[in-house]
C-alpha positions in Angstrom: -0.1 0.0 -0.1 1.5 3.5 -1.1 1.9 5.8 1.7 1.4 9.6 1.0 2.5 10.6 4.6 5.8 12.3 3.6 4.2 14.4 0.7 1.4 15.4 3.0 4.1 16.4 5.7 5.8 18.5 2.9 2.6 20.2 1.8 1.7 21.1 5.5 5.1 22.6 6.1 4.9 24.5 2.9 1.5 25.9 3.5 2.4 26.8 7.1 5.6 28.7 6.0 3.6 30.7 3.8 0.6 31.4 6.0 -0.2 34.7 7.6 0.2 33.3 10.9 3.7 32.2 10.3 4.6 35.5 8.5 3.2 37.6 11.2 5.4 35.6 13.9 8.8 35.9 12.2 8.3 39.6 10.6 7.1 41.4 13.8 8.8 44.8 13.8 10.3 45.8 17.1 9.2 48.8 19.1 11.5 52.0 18.9 13.7 51.3 22.2 14.3 47.7 20.8 14.9 48.8 17.5 17.5 51.3 18.6 19.2 48.8 21.1 19.8 46.2 18.6 20.6 48.5 15.6 24.3 49.2 14.6 23.2 52.5 13.0 20.4 55.0 13.4 20.3 58.3 11.5 17.8 60.4 9.5 18.9 61.6 6.1 18.3 61.9 2.3 19.1 59.1 -0.2 21.5 60.0 -2.7 22.1 56.9 -4.5 20.5 53.5 -5.2 22.3 50.9 -7.0 21.9 47.0 -7.2 24.2 45.1 -4.6 27.1 43.1 -6.0 26.0 39.4 -6.5 29.6 38.0 -6.8 29.6 36.8 -3.2 26.7 34.3 -3.9 24.9 35.6 -0.7 23.2 38.7 -2.2 20.2 38.5 -4.5 18.6 40.7 -7.2 16.3 42.2 -4.5 19.3 43.6 -2.5 20.4 47.4 -3.0 23.3 49.4 -1.7 21.6 52.8 -0.7 23.7 55.9 0.1 22.4 58.6 2.4 23.5 62.3 3.2 23.1 62.2 6.8 21.1 65.0 8.4 21.2 63.8 12.3 23.0 60.8 13.8 21.2 59.0 16.8 23.5 56.1 17.0 26.6 55.3 14.8 29.6 56.6 13.0 28.9 60.4 12.7 30.0 60.6 9.0 28.2 63.0 6.6 27.5 60.2 4.3 26.8 56.4 4.9 25.7 53.5 2.8 23.5 50.4 4.0 22.4 47.3 2.1 18.4 47.6 1.6 17.0 44.1 1.6 13.7 44.4 -0.3 12.8 40.7 0.0 13.0 38.3 3.1 11.5 34.9 3.2 7.9 35.0 4.4 7.7 38.5 4.7 5.9 41.4 2.8 8.0 43.1 0.2 9.8 46.2 1.3 10.2 48.5 -1.6 13.6 50.5 -1.6 13.5 54.0 -1.2 14.1 56.5 -4.2 16.8 59.2 -4.5 15.6 62.5 -2.9 13.5 60.8 -0.1 14.2 61.4 3.5 14.2 58.5 5.9 14.8 57.5 9.5 17.1 54.5 9.2 17.5 51.9 11.7 20.4 49.6 10.2 21.0 46.4 11.8 24.2 44.5 12.1 25.1 42.6 8.8 23.9 39.1 8.2 25.7 38.7 5.0 28.7 40.3 3.4 29.5 42.0 0.1 32.7 40.9 -1.5 34.5 44.1 -1.0 33.0 45.6 2.3 30.7 45.0 5.3 27.5 47.0 5.4 24.7 47.4 8.0 21.4 46.1 6.6 17.8 47.9 6.3 14.8 45.2 6.0 11.2 44.9 6.9 12.6 43.5 10.3 13.5 47.1 11.5 11.8 50.4 11.6 13.1 52.2 8.8 10.5 54.6 7.4 10.1 57.7 5.5 10.4 61.0 7.4 8.9 64.3 6.9 9.6 67.8 8.5 12.5 66.4 10.3 14.0 69.8 11.1 10.5 71.2 12.3 10.2 68.3 14.6 13.8 68.8 16.2 13.1 72.6 16.6 9.7 72.1 18.4 10.7 69.1 20.3 11.4 70.8 23.6 8.1 72.4 23.5 6.2 69.1 22.6 7.8 67.2 25.4 6.8 69.9 27.9 3.3 69.4 26.9 2.9 65.9 27.0 4.8 62.5 27.7 5.9 60.7 24.8 4.5 57.3 23.8 7.4 54.9 23.9 5.8 52.5 21.5 4.1 54.4 18.7 2.6 52.3 15.9 5.1 51.7 13.0 4.3 54.1 10.3 6.4 53.5 7.1 5.3 56.7 5.6 6.0 59.0 8.5 8.5 58.3 11.3 7.7 61.5 13.1 6.7 59.6 16.3 9.9 57.6 16.3 11.7 61.0 16.1 10.1 61.9 19.3 11.2 58.7 21.1 14.8 59.2 19.9 14.8 62.8 21.0 13.9 61.6 24.5 17.0 59.2 24.2 19.1 62.0 23.5 17.7 64.3 25.9 18.2 61.5 28.6 21.7 61.1 27.4 20.8 57.3 26.7 22.3 57.5 23.1 25.7 58.9 24.2 27.5 55.6 24.2 27.7 52.1 22.5 26.4 50.3 25.4 22.8 50.6 26.4 21.7 51.0 30.2 20.2 47.7 31.9 16.7 49.2 31.6 16.9 49.2 27.7 18.4 45.8 27.5 15.1 44.3 29.3 11.4 44.1 28.0 9.9 47.6 28.4 7.3 47.1 31.1 7.4 46.6 34.7 6.2 43.4 36.2 7.0 40.3 38.2 8.8 38.9 35.1 11.8 41.4 35.4 14.5 40.3 37.8 14.3 42.5 41.1 18.3 43.1 40.8 17.7 44.2 37.3 14.9 46.6 38.3 16.9 47.9 41.0 20.1 48.5 38.8 17.8 50.0 36.3 16.5 52.5 38.7 19.9 53.8 39.8 20.6 54.8 36.3 20.0 58.4 35.6 19.4 57.4 32.0 16.4 55.1 33.0 15.0 57.6 35.5 14.8 60.1 32.8 13.1 57.7 30.6 10.6 56.9 33.2 9.7 60.7 33.5 9.4 61.3 29.7 8.1 58.3 28.2 4.7 56.4 28.5 4.6 53.6 29.4 8.1 52.7 30.8 
């Protein structure tokens, strides 16, 4: 008697991997603070060039691009006036993330590389991080102190790929609280961003002793 069990298993796995439930699970985008902690580079700037990524390494695909930015403001990273990243538009099981166009402004969270170009190593932009278009960045910077005086800033704004202004407000708090002044993050930024019994007591105590963490608690909600 012929058995169809292996075929059934393969089909089931294929359907699961391509199901919305699986995609939602592996394609979750982090909150602003999570994204900031894990990113190698965080900056705002204008796209000045977009070119297909070299594929001679065998690890890049036709959906990868090298995107160069003229940096307007650094939140985390090298501080140079121009920077290039690899923009990965297609990740298995996730929605297509179209590459930006020359002249557009973006808030960029570039994560550490997962693959390497033949000649250089570049941080990566993908659907897995919060990289989004940015509008009126200078206006936001100039008015941030007034806005912060009027209301607390939501530490977990919804992801808006068309306008990252809410992310900018959270990042401005990080700068204001001197939480982005070094490569290492305070303990409270390495933990889940909510209080409760699941957070170790010693970690909570060490977090409270940090001026950065106390400042975040005064300016972000909830933190």
